[in-house]
ZASETOR-355893 format. One line per 4 residues: number of its first residue (from 0); their letters; for each residue z, y, x of C-alpha. Coordinates in steps of 0.001 Angstrom, whole numbers. Layout:
N
NUM	a	Z/Y/X | ... .
***
This chain:
342
0	mkic	-11240/11945/1071 | -8965/13612/3645 | -7950/11277/6469 | -5826/12280/9446 .
4	iyga	-5807/10079/12522 | -2368/10522/14063 | -2859/9539/17678 | -6546/9933/18518 .
8	gaig	-6498/7688/21562 | -8861/4793/22184 | -8528/3053/18796 | -7725/6216/16856 .
12	gfma	-10693/8040/18365 | -13026/5148/17571 | -11848/5078/13952 | -12148/8851/13659 .
16	vmlk	-15775/8973/14757 | -16789/6063/12531 | -14963/7440/9484 | -16493/10881/10042 .
20	rgga	-19899/9288/10378 | -19321/7580/7030 | -18629/10851/5251 | -14834/11173/5294 .
24	dvsl	-13093/14507/5928 | -11366/13541/9193 | -8845/15445/11272 | -6994/14482/14440 .
28	varg	-3547/14839/15937 | -3759/14441/19700 | -2359/16025/22838 | -3003/16984/26437 .
32	phlk	-6397/17062/28174 | -7839/14676/25570 | -7061/17158/22800 | -8458/20082/24777 .
36	aiqe	-11706/18219/25437 | -12084/17313/21750 | -11476/20914/20698 | -14057/22208/23163 .
40	nglk	-16767/19549/23025 | -16102/17304/20024 | -15080/13660/20183 | -17649/11470/21925 .
44	llmg	-18005/7741/21245 | -20097/5483/23483 | -21317/2365/21632 | -23731/279/23659 .
48	eeei	-26706/2533/24302 | -25675/4942/21555 | -23762/8167/22128 | -22159/9734/19064 .
52	verm	-20464/13124/19082 | -18499/14302/16067 | -16684/17592/15666 | -13547/17668/13519 .
56	patn	-10295/19608/13342 | -7970/18538/16163 | -4490/19812/16918 | -1075/18877/18273 .
60	dpre	586/20599/15302 | 245/18656/12009 | 1319/21750/10058 | -2179/23143/10671 .
64	lgeq	-3820/20286/8757 | -1903/20149/5466 | -1443/17230/3094 | -3755/14246/3451 .
68	dyvi	-4916/11370/1294 | -4412/8950/4198 | -2645/9189/7536 | -3705/6461/9970 .
72	valk	-1022/6058/12620 | -2706/4841/15817 | 268/5266/18129 | 2414/2683/19841 .
76	ahqa	5553/1765/17911 | 7955/3946/19896 | 5554/6904/19783 | 5239/6544/16005 .
80	wesa	9024/6550/15703 | 9240/9735/17774 | 6532/11381/15643 | 7935/10631/12185 .
84	enma	9414/14073/11578 | 6299/15842/12862 | 4212/13762/10466 | 6027/15087/7398 .
88	pllg	3676/18104/6755 | 789/15655/6271 | 2555/13749/3510 | 1908/14733/-83 .
92	kdta	3165/12946/-3172 | 454/10273/-3052 | -352/10151/666 | -750/6626/2053 .
96	vvta	248/5891/5647 | -1679/3178/7481 | 143/1503/10363 | -2617/543/12822 .
100	qngv	-276/-862/15457 | 586/-4071/17236 | 3810/-5967/16716 | 6351/-6293/13932 .
104	pwwy	6106/-3190/11705 | 9219/-1273/10718 | 8481/-1849/7016 | 8181/-5647/7397 .
108	fygl	10710/-6641/4721 | 9594/-4112/2114 | 7985/-5960/-790 | 9446/-9332/156 .
112	dasl	11977/-11200/-1942 | 14770/-9117/-3434 | 17484/-10315/-1065 | 15601/-8884/1940 .
116	adhr	13413/-6153/453 | 15608/-3323/1752 | 16340/-4780/5195 | 15641/-2375/8081 .
120	lqsv	14672/-3596/11547 | 16646/-1506/14009 | 14690/-2762/17022 | 11559/-943/15796 .
124	dpgn	13067/1779/13599 | 16456/2731/15052 | 18398/4964/12719 | 15906/4220/9889 .
128	rqwn	13870/7264/10911 | 10473/6067/9630 | 11941/4294/6609 | 13617/7512/5453 .
132	iigp	11069/10149/6474 | 7824/8324/5708 | 9058/5760/3183 | 7880/2132/2991 .
136	qrii	6270/2747/-408 | 3577/4815/1331 | 2553/2043/3685 | -706/147/3960 .
140	gatv	-512/-2528/6647 | -3382/-2948/9091 | -4422/-5204/11932 | -6785/-3885/14594 .
144	ypat	-9298/-6096/16405 | -11762/-3791/18236 | -11373/-3181/21971 | -11888/410/23118 .
148	eiie	-10835/2645/25988 | -10695/6316/26877 | -12914/6715/29933 | -12324/10452/30291 .
152	pgvv	-10741/13149/28128 | -12644/13428/24865 | -14720/10294/25488 | -14012/6867/23961 .
156	khiy	-15947/3753/24949 | -16341/915/22463 | -16160/-2484/24184 | -16371/-4943/21294 .
160	gnqf	-15407/-5570/17690 | -15315/-3602/14445 | -12936/-5635/12256 | -9762/-4372/10598 .
164	glge	-7378/-6290/8360 | -5769/-4428/5454 | -3071/-5255/2961 | -336/-3815/768 .
168	pdrs	3231/-4834/1669 | 3761/-5935/-1956 | 591/-8092/-1814 | -1204/-6079/-4511 .
172	eser	-4863/-5033/-4320 | -4372/-1379/-5097 | -6846/1381/-5800 | -5754/3224/-2650 .
176	lrkl	-6457/65/-639 | -9954/-278/-2092 | -10749/3391/-1427 | -9615/3148/2185 .
180	aaal	-11696/4/2722 | -14730/1743/1216 | -14323/4675/3633 | -14041/2348/6627 .
184	dagg	-17005/263/5473 | -19120/3405/4965 | -18573/4240/8625 | -19775/846/9806 .
188	lktr	-16373/-779/10231 | -15654/-4195/8777 | -12568/-4620/6606 | -10909/-7726/5265 .
192	fydd	-8231/-7780/2580 | -5264/-10101/3033 | -3076/-11257/174 | -226/-10881/2646 .
196	irnd	-1095/-8755/5661 | 1984/-10157/7415 | 117/-13420/8004 | -2558/-11628/10010 .
200	iwik	50/-9506/11779 | 1656/-12736/12997 | -1639/-14199/14233 | -2106/-11172/16498 .
204	lwgn	1565/-10963/17405 | 1767/-14681/18168 | -159/-14201/21397 | 1098/-10727/22236 .
208	lcfn	4770/-11684/22093 | 4350/-14197/24931 | 1248/-13266/26934 | 2175/-9581/27312 .
212	pisa	5670/-10009/28790 | 4675/-13041/30900 | 1795/-11043/32358 | 4058/-8048/32996 .
216	ltga	6513/-10294/34849 | 3957/-12243/36887 | 956/-9954/37248 | -1271/-12797/36069 .
220	tldv	-4310/-12382/33847 | -4669/-14041/30459 | -6822/-16934/31630 | -4260/-17916/34263 .
224	iate	-1252/-17663/31935 | -2951/-19750/29255 | -4109/-22532/31589 | -1482/-22868/34337 .
228	pgtr	873/-25612/33049 | 4138/-23745/33595 | 3209/-20457/31945 | 1166/-22187/29234 .
232	glar	4201/-24307/28360 | 6473/-21262/28312 | 4065/-19361/26039 | 3797/-22378/23747 .
236	nmmi	7576/-22674/23397 | 7911/-18962/22641 | 5191/-19261/19999 | 6895/-22263/18381 .
240	eaqa	10146/-20304/18107 | 8293/-17323/16623 | 6443/-19514/14128 | 9729/-20954/12843 .
244	iaek	11031/-17416/12270 | 7861/-16217/10560 | 7740/-19242/8260 | 11416/-18820/7376 .
248	fgat	10447/-15446/5904 | 7375/-16793/4094 | 4501/-16256/6532 | 1773/-18854/7024 .
252	frvd	-458/-19561/10044 | -4135/-20385/9643 | -4463/-21794/13184 | -2192/-23991/15296 .
256	verr	-487/-23167/18585 | -2920/-24982/20859 | -5949/-23341/19267 | -4349/-19904/19615 .
260	inga	-3577/-20464/23303 | -7055/-21849/23962 | -8520/-18773/22304 | -6554/-16575/24692 .
264	agvg	-7724/-18616/27675 | -11307/-18114/26528 | -10972/-14337/26767 | -11036/-14689/30550 .
268	ahrt	-9422/-12600/33294 | -8012/-9981/30941 | -5099/-7799/32021 | -2835/-7398/29016 .
272	smlq	-1884/-3956/27775 | 1722/-4429/28943 | 603/-5356/32443 | -1642/-2283/32508 .
276	dvdk	1267/-106/31388 | 3541/-1515/34110 | 880/-946/36764 | 409/2652/35608 .
280	grpi	4135/3387/35290 | 3990/3871/31519 | 6739/2883/29047 | 6171/-635/27745 .
284	elda	5820/-1609/24086 | 8338/-4451/24290 | 10486/-3951/21207 | 7738/-4236/18588 .
288	llta	6245/-7272/20337 | 9365/-9256/21184 | 12764/-7624/20507 | 11968/-7436/16792 .
292	vqem	11121/-11150/16769 | 14491/-11876/18363 | 16190/-9656/15756 | 14451/-11557/12965 .
296	grla	15469/-14849/14549 | 19111/-13844/14457 | 18737/-12769/10847 | 17221/-16185/10057 .
300	didt	19899/-18008/12103 | 17205/-19583/14322 | 17917/-20123/18021 | 15335/-18571/20367 .
304	pfid	16242/-19570/23951 | 12732/-19095/25366 | 12214/-15742/23657 | 15704/-14624/24717 .
308	svla	15097/-15508/28369 | 11690/-13844/28677 | 12912/-10786/26786 | 15952/-10401/29068 .
312	ltqq	13819/-10703/32196 | 11226/-8236/30934 | 13865/-5735/29850 | 15534/-5888/33261 .
316	marv	12253/-5586/35151 | 11234/-2573/33081 | 14652/-899/33307 | 14529/-1141/37101 .
320	rgly	11126/586/36997 | 12242/3220/34483 | 9815/1953/31814 | 12385/777/29253 .
324	ptfp	14005/1401/26818 | 11400/3353/24904 | 13664/3908/21891 | 17020/5662/22289 .
328	etaq	19780/3129/22943 | 21762/4842/20192 | 20023/6525/17271 | 21612/8170/14269 .
332	avpa	20339/7446/10781 | 17942/10090/9479 | 18535/11328/5894 | 15922/10218/3392 .
336	epaa	13211/12670/2393 | 13693/13826/-1208 | 9945/13609/-1985 | 8249/10242/-1603 .
340	as	5057/8602/-2768 | 5233/6713/-6014 .
***
Protein backbone atom coordinates (compact mmCIF):
# COMPACT_ATOMS: atom_id res chain seq x y z
CA UNK A 1 0.00 0.00 0.00
CA UNK A 2 1.50 3.33 -1.13
CA UNK A 3 0.67 6.20 1.21
CA UNK A 4 1.93 9.76 0.81
CA UNK A 5 1.76 12.12 3.76
CA UNK A 6 1.32 15.58 2.26
CA UNK A 7 2.56 17.91 4.96
CA UNK A 8 4.90 15.94 7.23
CA UNK A 9 4.67 18.31 10.17
CA UNK A 10 3.84 17.30 13.73
CA UNK A 11 0.74 15.19 13.01
CA UNK A 12 1.82 14.16 9.52
CA UNK A 13 5.24 13.09 10.77
CA UNK A 14 3.71 11.08 13.61
CA UNK A 15 1.37 9.29 11.20
CA UNK A 16 4.20 8.64 8.75
CA UNK A 17 6.44 6.92 11.29
CA UNK A 18 3.61 4.79 12.68
CA UNK A 19 2.36 3.77 9.23
CA UNK A 20 5.90 2.91 8.12
CA UNK A 21 6.37 0.90 11.28
CA UNK A 22 3.20 -1.01 10.42
CA UNK A 23 4.49 -2.02 7.00
CA UNK A 24 3.07 0.61 4.64
CA UNK A 25 5.11 2.07 1.77
CA UNK A 26 5.21 5.68 3.03
CA UNK A 27 6.54 8.80 1.36
CA UNK A 28 6.54 12.42 2.49
CA UNK A 29 6.01 15.86 1.02
CA UNK A 30 7.64 18.45 3.26
CA UNK A 31 9.73 21.58 2.96
CA UNK A 32 12.49 23.68 4.48
CA UNK A 33 14.90 22.58 7.22
CA UNK A 34 12.48 19.85 8.33
CA UNK A 35 12.65 18.24 4.89
CA UNK A 36 16.44 18.53 4.75
CA UNK A 37 16.79 16.87 8.16
CA UNK A 38 14.48 14.01 7.15
CA UNK A 39 16.41 13.45 3.92
CA UNK A 40 19.73 13.37 5.76
CA UNK A 41 18.86 11.56 8.99
CA UNK A 42 15.42 9.99 8.60
CA UNK A 43 12.30 11.03 10.49
CA UNK A 44 12.64 10.65 14.25
CA UNK A 45 9.66 10.14 16.57
CA UNK A 46 9.98 10.44 20.35
CA UNK A 47 7.27 8.45 22.18
CA UNK A 48 7.75 8.38 25.92
CA UNK A 49 11.08 6.65 26.46
CA UNK A 50 11.10 5.24 22.94
CA UNK A 51 12.96 6.78 20.01
CA UNK A 52 11.94 5.58 16.56
CA UNK A 53 13.75 6.55 13.38
CA UNK A 54 12.29 5.66 10.00
CA UNK A 55 13.77 6.43 6.60
CA UNK A 56 11.39 7.04 3.70
CA UNK A 57 11.32 9.04 0.48
CA UNK A 58 10.86 12.74 1.24
CA UNK A 59 10.65 15.61 -1.21
CA UNK A 60 9.09 19.00 -1.89
CA UNK A 61 8.20 17.90 -5.43
CA UNK A 62 5.29 15.41 -5.58
CA UNK A 63 6.19 14.56 -9.19
CA UNK A 64 9.09 12.50 -7.80
CA UNK A 65 6.73 10.16 -5.93
CA UNK A 66 4.18 9.12 -8.56
CA UNK A 67 0.62 7.90 -8.08
CA UNK A 68 -0.43 6.74 -4.62
CA UNK A 69 -3.13 4.56 -3.13
CA UNK A 70 -3.76 7.15 -0.40
CA UNK A 71 -2.73 10.76 0.07
CA UNK A 72 -3.13 11.95 3.67
CA UNK A 73 -3.34 15.74 3.70
CA UNK A 74 -1.95 16.95 7.04
CA UNK A 75 -1.82 20.65 6.20
CA UNK A 76 -3.88 23.52 7.51
CA UNK A 77 -6.90 24.35 5.36
CA UNK A 78 -5.36 27.31 3.53
CA UNK A 79 -2.12 25.39 2.91
CA UNK A 80 -4.10 22.47 1.47
CA UNK A 81 -5.92 24.86 -0.85
CA UNK A 82 -2.61 26.31 -2.04
CA UNK A 83 -1.20 22.81 -2.62
CA UNK A 84 -4.07 21.33 -4.64
CA UNK A 85 -2.44 21.70 -8.04
CA UNK A 86 0.90 20.37 -6.78
CA UNK A 87 -0.91 17.33 -5.41
CA UNK A 88 -2.21 16.29 -8.82
CA UNK A 89 0.79 14.02 -9.77
CA UNK A 90 -0.01 11.83 -6.75
CA UNK A 91 -3.57 11.17 -7.88
CA UNK A 92 -4.29 8.07 -9.92
CA UNK A 93 -7.70 6.82 -10.99
CA UNK A 94 -8.45 5.20 -7.63
CA UNK A 95 -6.37 7.33 -5.25
CA UNK A 96 -8.17 8.27 -2.03
CA UNK A 97 -7.42 11.59 -0.35
CA UNK A 98 -7.71 11.75 3.43
CA UNK A 99 -8.38 15.19 4.91
CA UNK A 100 -6.68 15.11 8.33
CA UNK A 101 -7.49 18.71 9.21
CA UNK A 102 -9.42 20.79 11.70
CA UNK A 103 -12.53 22.75 10.84
CA UNK A 104 -15.26 22.51 8.23
CA UNK A 105 -13.90 20.55 5.24
CA UNK A 106 -14.32 21.87 1.71
CA UNK A 107 -16.23 18.73 0.69
CA UNK A 108 -18.77 19.03 3.54
CA UNK A 109 -21.94 18.90 1.42
CA UNK A 110 -20.81 16.10 -0.88
CA UNK A 111 -22.90 13.00 -0.18
CA UNK A 112 -25.63 14.90 1.66
CA UNK A 113 -29.18 15.24 0.41
CA UNK A 114 -29.57 15.97 -3.29
CA UNK A 115 -30.52 19.62 -2.89
CA UNK A 116 -27.15 20.40 -1.27
CA UNK A 117 -24.85 17.66 -2.55
CA UNK A 118 -23.06 19.94 -5.02
CA UNK A 119 -22.80 23.01 -2.78
CA UNK A 120 -19.28 24.47 -2.54
CA UNK A 121 -18.08 26.37 0.52
CA UNK A 122 -16.18 29.39 -0.76
CA UNK A 123 -14.79 30.29 2.66
CA UNK A 124 -12.63 27.13 2.66
CA UNK A 125 -12.32 26.42 -1.07
CA UNK A 126 -12.40 29.75 -2.92
CA UNK A 127 -12.72 29.27 -6.64
CA UNK A 128 -13.55 25.56 -6.13
CA UNK A 129 -9.86 24.71 -6.45
CA UNK A 130 -9.88 21.51 -4.35
CA UNK A 131 -13.33 20.45 -5.52
CA UNK A 132 -12.22 20.58 -9.16
CA UNK A 133 -8.61 19.40 -8.93
CA UNK A 134 -8.92 16.72 -6.25
CA UNK A 135 -12.62 15.90 -6.52
CA UNK A 136 -14.92 15.17 -3.56
CA UNK A 137 -15.40 11.57 -4.72
CA UNK A 138 -11.81 10.84 -3.68
CA UNK A 139 -12.29 12.00 -0.11
CA UNK A 140 -12.14 10.06 3.13
CA UNK A 141 -12.93 12.30 6.10
CA UNK A 142 -10.79 12.11 9.22
CA UNK A 143 -10.64 13.57 12.69
CA UNK A 144 -7.30 13.78 14.49
CA UNK A 145 -6.97 13.49 18.27
CA UNK A 146 -3.25 12.97 19.07
CA UNK A 147 -1.15 15.90 20.29
CA UNK A 148 2.34 16.15 18.79
CA UNK A 149 4.96 18.81 18.14
CA UNK A 150 8.09 19.33 16.09
CA UNK A 151 10.86 19.98 18.60
CA UNK A 152 13.59 20.42 15.99
CA UNK A 153 13.86 19.79 12.25
CA UNK A 154 13.33 16.10 11.55
CA UNK A 155 12.19 15.31 15.10
CA UNK A 156 8.55 14.90 16.19
CA UNK A 157 7.55 14.47 19.83
CA UNK A 158 4.38 12.58 20.69
CA UNK A 159 2.58 14.15 23.66
CA UNK A 160 -0.59 12.06 23.97
CA UNK A 161 -3.24 10.17 22.05
CA UNK A 162 -3.38 7.77 19.11
CA UNK A 163 -7.03 7.96 18.01
CA UNK A 164 -8.30 8.88 14.55
CA UNK A 165 -11.89 9.02 13.34
CA UNK A 166 -12.61 7.92 9.76
CA UNK A 167 -15.64 8.04 7.53
CA UNK A 168 -16.84 8.26 3.94
CA UNK A 169 -18.75 11.43 3.02
CA UNK A 170 -21.58 9.25 1.65
CA UNK A 171 -21.73 7.29 4.95
CA UNK A 172 -20.73 3.99 3.33
CA UNK A 173 -18.23 1.54 4.83
CA UNK A 174 -16.08 1.09 1.77
CA UNK A 175 -13.24 -1.29 1.03
CA UNK A 176 -10.81 1.63 0.75
CA UNK A 177 -11.89 2.78 4.21
CA UNK A 178 -11.31 -0.66 5.72
CA UNK A 179 -7.87 -0.95 4.10
CA UNK A 180 -6.80 2.46 5.39
CA UNK A 181 -7.98 1.60 8.90
CA UNK A 182 -6.06 -1.69 8.76
CA UNK A 183 -2.86 0.16 7.79
CA UNK A 184 -3.28 2.65 10.63
CA UNK A 185 -4.09 -0.10 13.13
CA UNK A 186 -1.04 -2.11 12.03
CA UNK A 187 1.13 0.85 12.97
CA UNK A 188 -0.32 1.08 16.46
CA UNK A 189 -2.84 3.83 15.79
CA UNK A 190 -6.44 3.49 16.90
CA UNK A 191 -9.18 4.08 14.35
CA UNK A 192 -12.91 4.44 14.77
CA UNK A 193 -15.44 4.36 11.95
CA UNK A 194 -18.28 6.87 12.00
CA UNK A 195 -21.52 6.39 10.10
CA UNK A 196 -21.29 10.11 9.44
CA UNK A 197 -17.84 11.56 10.03
CA UNK A 198 -19.41 15.03 10.05
CA UNK A 199 -20.75 14.37 13.55
CA UNK A 200 -17.24 13.86 14.89
CA UNK A 201 -15.93 16.81 12.88
CA UNK A 202 -18.48 18.99 14.68
CA UNK A 203 -17.52 17.70 18.13
CA UNK A 204 -13.93 18.82 17.53
CA UNK A 205 -14.96 22.00 15.74
CA UNK A 206 -17.48 22.91 18.44
CA UNK A 207 -14.69 23.88 20.81
CA UNK A 208 -12.22 25.15 18.23
CA UNK A 209 -14.64 27.64 16.69
CA UNK A 210 -14.97 29.54 19.97
CA UNK A 211 -11.91 28.79 22.12
CA UNK A 212 -9.37 29.48 19.36
CA UNK A 213 -10.52 32.99 18.37
CA UNK A 214 -11.33 34.00 21.97
CA UNK A 215 -7.84 32.95 23.03
CA UNK A 216 -6.28 34.79 20.08
CA UNK A 217 -8.16 37.95 21.06
CA UNK A 218 -7.50 37.78 24.81
CA UNK A 219 -4.27 35.83 25.20
CA UNK A 220 -6.00 33.61 27.76
CA UNK A 221 -5.42 29.89 28.13
CA UNK A 222 -8.16 27.30 27.75
CA UNK A 223 -8.81 26.83 31.46
CA UNK A 224 -9.40 30.56 31.93
CA UNK A 225 -11.68 30.94 28.90
CA UNK A 226 -13.80 27.96 29.92
CA UNK A 227 -14.25 29.01 33.56
CA UNK A 228 -14.33 32.83 33.63
CA UNK A 229 -18.06 33.69 33.45
CA UNK A 230 -17.84 36.22 30.62
CA UNK A 231 -15.76 34.19 28.18
CA UNK A 232 -17.47 30.93 29.15
CA UNK A 233 -20.84 32.53 28.38
CA UNK A 234 -19.58 33.87 25.06
CA UNK A 235 -18.19 30.46 24.07
CA UNK A 236 -21.45 28.80 25.07
CA UNK A 237 -23.52 31.18 22.93
CA UNK A 238 -21.25 30.64 19.93
CA UNK A 239 -21.55 26.87 20.38
CA UNK A 240 -25.35 27.06 20.58
CA UNK A 241 -25.45 28.99 17.30
CA UNK A 242 -23.11 26.46 15.67
CA UNK A 243 -25.16 23.52 16.94
CA UNK A 244 -28.32 24.94 15.37
CA UNK A 245 -26.51 25.22 12.02
CA UNK A 246 -25.04 21.72 12.21
CA UNK A 247 -28.38 20.16 13.13
CA UNK A 248 -30.12 22.04 10.31
CA UNK A 249 -27.87 20.10 7.93
CA UNK A 250 -28.41 16.76 9.68
CA UNK A 251 -25.54 16.50 12.17
CA UNK A 252 -26.05 15.13 15.68
CA UNK A 253 -24.12 15.81 18.91
CA UNK A 254 -23.31 13.04 21.35
CA UNK A 255 -22.50 15.45 24.21
CA UNK A 256 -24.13 18.67 25.39
CA UNK A 257 -22.66 22.17 25.50
CA UNK A 258 -21.84 22.24 29.20
CA UNK A 259 -20.04 18.90 29.07
CA UNK A 260 -17.99 20.05 26.07
CA UNK A 261 -16.96 23.28 27.82
CA UNK A 262 -16.14 21.44 31.04
CA UNK A 263 -13.99 19.05 29.04
CA UNK A 264 -12.04 21.99 27.65
CA UNK A 265 -11.60 23.46 31.13
CA UNK A 266 -10.20 20.13 32.29
CA UNK A 267 -7.39 20.31 29.74
CA UNK A 268 -5.78 23.01 31.87
CA UNK A 269 -3.59 25.98 30.93
CA UNK A 270 -3.39 25.10 27.24
CA UNK A 271 -2.51 27.75 24.68
CA UNK A 272 -4.67 27.12 21.64
CA UNK A 273 -3.11 26.68 18.23
CA UNK A 274 -4.50 30.04 17.05
CA UNK A 275 -2.99 31.84 20.02
CA UNK A 276 0.35 30.16 19.32
CA UNK A 277 0.15 31.22 15.68
CA UNK A 278 -0.59 34.84 16.64
CA UNK A 279 2.31 34.89 19.10
CA UNK A 280 4.66 33.51 16.44
CA UNK A 281 3.41 35.81 13.67
CA UNK A 282 2.00 32.96 11.58
CA UNK A 283 -1.16 33.13 9.43
CA UNK A 284 -4.20 32.01 11.42
CA UNK A 285 -6.55 29.19 10.46
CA UNK A 286 -9.71 31.25 10.98
CA UNK A 287 -11.79 30.47 7.91
CA UNK A 288 -12.06 26.71 8.38
CA UNK A 289 -12.83 27.12 12.08
CA UNK A 290 -15.29 30.00 12.02
CA UNK A 291 -15.90 31.76 8.67
CA UNK A 292 -17.22 28.52 7.17
CA UNK A 293 -19.65 28.15 10.08
CA UNK A 294 -20.91 31.66 9.41
CA UNK A 295 -21.26 30.82 5.70
CA UNK A 296 -23.28 27.72 6.57
CA UNK A 297 -25.44 29.77 8.92
CA UNK A 298 -26.34 32.15 6.14
CA UNK A 299 -27.13 29.23 3.87
CA UNK A 300 -29.41 27.82 6.58
CA UNK A 301 -30.97 31.25 7.25
CA UNK A 302 -29.88 31.09 10.92
CA UNK A 303 -28.80 34.28 12.69
CA UNK A 304 -25.35 34.10 14.31
CA UNK A 305 -24.76 37.37 16.21
CA UNK A 306 -22.16 35.94 18.60
CA UNK A 307 -20.23 34.15 15.86
CA UNK A 308 -20.42 37.25 13.65
CA UNK A 309 -19.04 39.52 16.38
CA UNK A 310 -16.13 37.29 17.39
CA UNK A 311 -15.29 36.58 13.75
CA UNK A 312 -15.24 40.31 12.88
CA UNK A 313 -13.00 41.11 15.84
CA UNK A 314 -10.60 38.26 15.09
CA UNK A 315 -10.42 39.15 11.40
CA UNK A 316 -9.61 42.77 12.23
CA UNK A 317 -7.01 41.85 14.84
CA UNK A 318 -5.30 39.47 12.43
CA UNK A 319 -5.44 41.89 9.48
CA UNK A 320 -3.72 44.56 11.58
CA UNK A 321 -0.97 42.03 12.35
CA UNK A 322 -0.70 40.83 8.74
CA UNK A 323 -1.88 37.31 9.65
CA UNK A 324 -5.15 37.30 7.69
CA UNK A 325 -6.59 36.63 5.15
CA UNK A 326 -4.89 33.33 4.42
CA UNK A 327 -6.95 32.69 1.27
CA UNK A 328 -6.92 35.18 -1.60
CA UNK A 329 -9.73 37.71 -1.20
CA UNK A 330 -10.66 36.99 -4.81
CA UNK A 331 -10.05 33.58 -6.36
CA UNK A 332 -10.97 32.42 -9.82
CA UNK A 333 -12.65 29.07 -10.34
CA UNK A 334 -10.23 26.31 -11.34
CA UNK A 335 -11.31 24.06 -14.26
CA UNK A 336 -12.21 20.52 -13.27
CA UNK A 337 -9.65 17.78 -13.82
CA UNK A 338 -10.74 15.45 -16.62
CA UNK A 339 -9.62 12.31 -14.72
CA UNK A 340 -11.22 11.62 -11.35
CA UNK A 341 -11.61 8.68 -9.02
CA UNK A 342 -14.69 6.57 -9.49
